[in-house]
Every structure is written in C-alpha cells, then in structure tokens.
C-alpha positions in Angstrom: 0.0 0.0 0.0 1.3 3.5 -0.8 2.5 5.8 1.9 1.1 8.7 -0.1 -1.8 10.0 2.0 -2.7 13.0 -0.2 -2.4 13.7 -3.9 -2.5 17.1 -5.5 -4.1 16.9 -9.0 -3.4 19.7 -11.5 -5.9 19.6 -14.4 -8.0 21.8 -16.7 -11.2 23.6 -15.9 -12.5 23.4 -19.4 -15.4 21.1 -20.2 -15.0 21.4 -23.9 -12.5 18.6 -24.1 -12.4 15.0 -25.4 -14.3 12.4 -23.4 -11.2 10.4 -22.8 -9.8 13.2 -20.6 -13.0 13.4 -18.6 -13.0 9.7 -18.1 -9.4 9.7 -16.9 -10.3 12.4 -14.3 -13.3 10.4 -13.1 -11.3 7.2 -12.8 -8.6 9.0 -10.9 -11.1 10.4 -8.4 -12.8 7.1 -7.9 -9.5 5.3 -7.3 -8.3 8.0 -4.8 -11.6 7.6 -2.9 -11.3 3.8 -3.0 -7.7 3.9 -1.7 -8.3 6.5 1.0 -5.9 9.0 -0.6 -7.1 12.6 -0.1 -7.6 14.7 -3.2 -6.1 18.1 -3.0 -7.0 20.3 -6.0 -7.9 23.8 -7.2 -11.5 23.7 -5.8 -13.5 24.1 -9.0 -16.7 22.3 -10.0 -16.1 22.6 -13.7 -14.1 20.8 -16.3 -11.7 18.0 -15.3 -11.4 19.6 -11.8 -15.1 19.0 -11.3 -14.9 15.5 -12.7 -12.1 14.3 -10.4 -13.7 15.9 -7.4 -17.2 14.5 -8.0 -15.8 11.0 -8.5 -13.7 11.1 -5.4 -16.7 12.3 -3.4 -18.9 9.6 -4.8 -16.3 7.0 -3.8 -16.2 8.2 -0.2 -13.0 10.1 -0.5 -11.8 13.3 1.2 -11.7 16.3 -1.2 -9.8 19.4 -0.3 -10.3 22.3 -2.7 -8.3 25.5 -2.6 -9.8 28.3 -4.6 -9.1 32.1 -4.8 -11.9 34.4 -3.8 -12.2 35.9 -7.3 -13.0 32.5 -8.7 -15.5 31.8 -5.9 -17.3 35.0 -7.0 -17.7 33.5 -10.4 -19.5 30.6 -8.7 -17.1 27.9 -9.8 -16.2 26.7 -6.3 -17.2 23.1 -5.5 -19.8 23.2 -2.8 -19.6 19.4 -2.2 -15.9 19.4 -1.3 -15.1 18.0 2.2 -13.1 21.1 2.8 -13.1 24.3 0.6 -10.4 26.8 1.5 -11.0 30.2 0.0 -7.8 32.3 -0.3 -7.1 35.8 -1.6 -4.4 35.1 -4.3 -3.3 32.5 -6.7 0.1 32.3 -5.0 -1.6 31.5 -1.7 -3.6 28.8 -3.4 -0.4 27.2 -4.7 1.3 27.4 -1.3 -1.6 25.6 0.4 -1.9 23.0 -2.3 1.8 22.3 -1.9 1.6 22.1 1.9 -1.4 19.8 1.9 0.0 17.3 -0.7 2.4 14.4 -0.5 2.7 14.1 -4.3 1.5 15.7 -7.5 -0.3 14.2 -10.6 -0.9 16.2 -13.7 -3.8 15.4 -16.0 -4.5 17.2 -19.3 -5.0 20.9 -18.9 -4.3 24.4 -20.3 -2.1 27.3 -19.3 -2.9 27.2 -15.6 -2.0 23.5 -15.5 1.3 24.3 -17.2 1.9 27.2 -14.7 1.3 25.0 -11.7 3.4 22.1 -13.1 6.4 24.2 -14.0 6.4 26.0 -10.7 6.3 22.8 -8.7 9.0 21.3 -10.9 11.2 24.4 -10.7 11.1 24.2 -6.9 12.1 20.6 -7.0 15.0 21.5 -9.3 16.1 24.1 -6.7 15.9 21.3 -4.1 13.2 22.9 -2.1 11.2 19.7 -2.0 11.5 16.1 -3.2 7.8 15.2 -3.6 6.9 13.1 -6.6 5.6 14.9 -9.7 3.9 12.5 -12.2 2.5 13.6 -15.5 -0.3 11.3 -16.8 0.0 11.2 -20.6 -3.7 10.5 -21.3 -4.0 9.7 -25.0 -0.6 11.2 -25.7 -1.7 14.7 -24.5 1.6 15.5 -22.9 3.9 14.2 -25.8 4.5 17.8 -27.0 5.7 18.7 -23.5 8.1 15.8 -23.5 9.4 16.9 -26.9 9.8 20.5 -25.6 11.8 19.4 -22.6 14.1 17.3 -24.9 14.5 20.4 -27.2 15.5 22.5 -24.1 18.0 19.8 -23.1 19.4 19.7 -26.6 19.7 23.5 -26.7 21.6 23.5 -23.4 19.0 25.3 -21.2 18.1 22.2 -19.2 20.5 19.7 -17.6 19.8 16.2 -18.8 19.6 15.0 -15.1 16.6 17.2 -14.7 14.5 14.8 -16.8 14.0 13.0 -13.6 12.3 15.9 -11.9 8.9 14.7 -13.2 7.9 11.2 -14.4 5.7 10.7 -17.4 3.4 7.7 -17.2 0.9 6.5 -19.9 -2.1 5.8 -17.8 -3.7 5.7 -14.3 -2.5 2.2 -13.3 1.1 3.3 -14.0 0.5 6.4 -12.0 -0.5 4.4 -9.0 2.5 2.1 -9.5 4.7 5.2 -9.4 3.0 6.4 -6.2 3.5 3.0 -4.6 7.2 3.2 -5.0 7.5 6.9 -4.1 9.1 7.9 -0.8 7.2 10.4 1.2 9.2 13.5 1.9 9.9 14.2 5.6 8.4 17.5 6.5 10.9 20.3 6.7 10.8 24.1 6.8 7.7 25.6 5.2 8.3 26.8 1.7 7.1 30.2 0.9 6.3 30.6 -2.8 6.3 34.4 -2.9 
C-alpha cells in the first residue's frame, strides 16, 4: 500500500475537451476515494477539476479544494468538497496546495495547469522539495511537453539530469504504481512561494 496520503491533482477547468480526458479524471477520483488518498486540487466544480472531485466524493474520499476568492465570486467553487479553502491570491492557493499534498499528478489541462506544473518542478529543481511529480499522458496529450523538454535539453538550457524531476506515465494504473514506490518527503521548513 502506498505511503502517499494526499495527492494534488493539477488539471484543466474546461469542459470542452475529449471524453477520454474526462473519463481519466473520473477514474482517478474514484481510485483515490477507493484507496483512501485525499484529493487536493484547485477547488473548482467545472471541467476535469469537477470530474475528479465528483468521482472522489462519490467514492467516499476526502476532497480538499483550494480556490481564490475571485473564482468563488464566479460561482465555480465546488460546494460538495469535504473542505473548501478560500484564499485571496493564486500564490496563496499554490502554497496551500503544496503544503497539503504528498505528491502531484498532472492530467490534461491548459495554461494554468502548465503554470502549476512548471512552478512545482522548478522548486524541485532548486531542491526545495522532493515530492513526486507525475504527468499522466492520457491519449498522448503531454507528448509535445516531453518533446519541448528534450528540445530544451538539446539547446543547453536544461541539464539532462533534470529529466527525472517529473515522471511521465501513460495511464492511471502506471500512476499508482509510481506512487506505490515513491518515498514520502519528511516535512521540513515551510516553503514560501512568494
């Protein structure tokens, strides 16, 4: 059984996406609830965020949403979350998501998902944490990102050893295999993002 107790999931808020991505989000939420792993996420009720949260709730899981006040005002906060933390800024949101998670999983998403992913990976590169960061390449969605990283390595901007900062997996079973073998970071000094 994994020692991961909470998983932060970064994913898109758009609902205008292929069904395969929605299905992956639902399956991930269901499996988190089944395994007793808390879901930590951006607090939304729309898009893949809503799908993963709804499925985790339906499976009896604990769902912790962190959402900025300006998004709550747009009425996209998930009222069914076990805990919904409303914060003032995006940076505060990221800080709390980091603090509450043992590991990170990235499903398909847009610019916000990329922002969250690169920030958490950069902090890992700077040795501010050693939490697992796992990209779930649903239907090849993240292949262009892998190619971009290889291009950056080839151009000399990224050290080849930094390929290991995040792990790419093809599907959800492989995600859970990666989580099973992941060590849990021993809590250290609190990281302040900004």
